[in-house]
C-alpha positions as CSV (number, residue, x, y, z in Angstrom):
1,M,-2.6,-13.7,15.9
2,E,-5.0,-13.6,13.0
3,T,-5.4,-10.5,10.8
4,T,-8.6,-9.7,8.9
5,I,-8.0,-8.0,5.6
6,S,-11.0,-6.2,4.0
7,R,-12.0,-6.5,0.4
8,R,-11.2,-2.8,0.0
9,A,-7.6,-3.5,1.3
10,I,-7.3,-6.4,-1.2
11,A,-8.5,-4.1,-4.0
12,M,-5.8,-1.6,-2.9
13,L,-3.2,-4.3,-3.0
14,R,-4.4,-5.3,-6.5
15,A,-4.0,-1.7,-7.7
16,V,-0.4,-1.7,-6.4
17,A,0.3,-5.1,-8.1
18,A,-1.0,-3.5,-11.3
19,G,1.6,-0.7,-11.0
20,R,-1.0,2.0,-10.2
21,G,0.1,2.8,-6.6
22,E,2.4,5.2,-4.9
23,I,3.5,5.7,-1.3
24,G,3.6,9.2,0.0
25,Y,6.2,10.0,2.7
26,G,5.0,11.9,5.7
27,A,4.1,11.2,9.3
28,E,2.3,8.0,8.0
29,P,2.8,6.2,4.7
30,D,-0.1,7.3,2.5
31,L,-1.2,5.3,-0.5
32,F,-2.2,6.9,-3.8
33,V,-3.8,5.0,-6.7
34,D,-3.9,6.6,-10.1
35,G,-2.5,9.8,-8.6
36,L,-5.4,10.1,-6.1
37,P,-5.3,9.5,-2.3
38,C,-7.0,6.3,-1.3
39,C,-10.3,6.7,0.3
40,D,-9.3,4.5,3.3
41,Q,-6.0,5.8,4.6
42,Y,-6.4,3.8,7.8
43,A,-6.3,0.6,5.6
44,A,-3.3,2.0,3.7
45,H,-1.4,2.6,7.0
46,A,-2.3,-0.9,8.2
47,L,-1.1,-2.4,4.9
48,A,2.2,-0.6,5.1
49,H,2.8,-1.2,8.8
50,G,1.7,-4.8,8.4
51,G,4.4,-5.4,5.8
52,F,2.1,-6.0,2.8
53,V,3.1,-2.9,0.7
54,R,6.2,-0.7,0.7
55,S,7.9,1.9,-1.5
56,E,10.0,0.7,-4.4
57,R,12.9,2.8,-3.1
58,P,13.6,5.2,-0.2
59,G,12.3,8.7,-0.2
60,R,12.0,11.8,1.9
61,P,9.0,13.6,3.4
62,G,6.8,15.2,0.7
63,L,7.8,12.8,-2.0
64,R,5.8,10.0,-3.6
65,M,7.5,6.8,-4.7
66,P,6.1,3.8,-6.6
67,A,4.5,1.3,-4.3
68,V,5.3,-2.4,-4.6
69,L,3.9,-5.5,-2.8
70,T,6.0,-7.5,-0.4
71,A,6.0,-11.3,-0.4
72,A,3.2,-11.2,2.1
73,G,1.2,-8.8,-0.1
74,L,1.7,-11.0,-3.1
75,A,0.5,-14.0,-1.1
76,L,-2.7,-12.1,-0.1
77,V,-3.4,-11.1,-3.7
78,A,-2.8,-14.6,-4.9
79,S,-5.2,-16.2,-2.4
């Protein structure tokens, strides 16, 4: 199965790689960049569920934790 990743999603991954991202815990994993919610939370959810980005450490609902790239996320940013 082939997955298409948008340029916006790649930009979101690059922001996480630069240390500017946070994962917000809730019903869905929300992505924040520079303290602001991403404009495309659908893409943020897809990146988290697709295994491209995760939180640096476990958290609980209502908290934000630093976001990091997984090996798959690093590979996308490098390509």
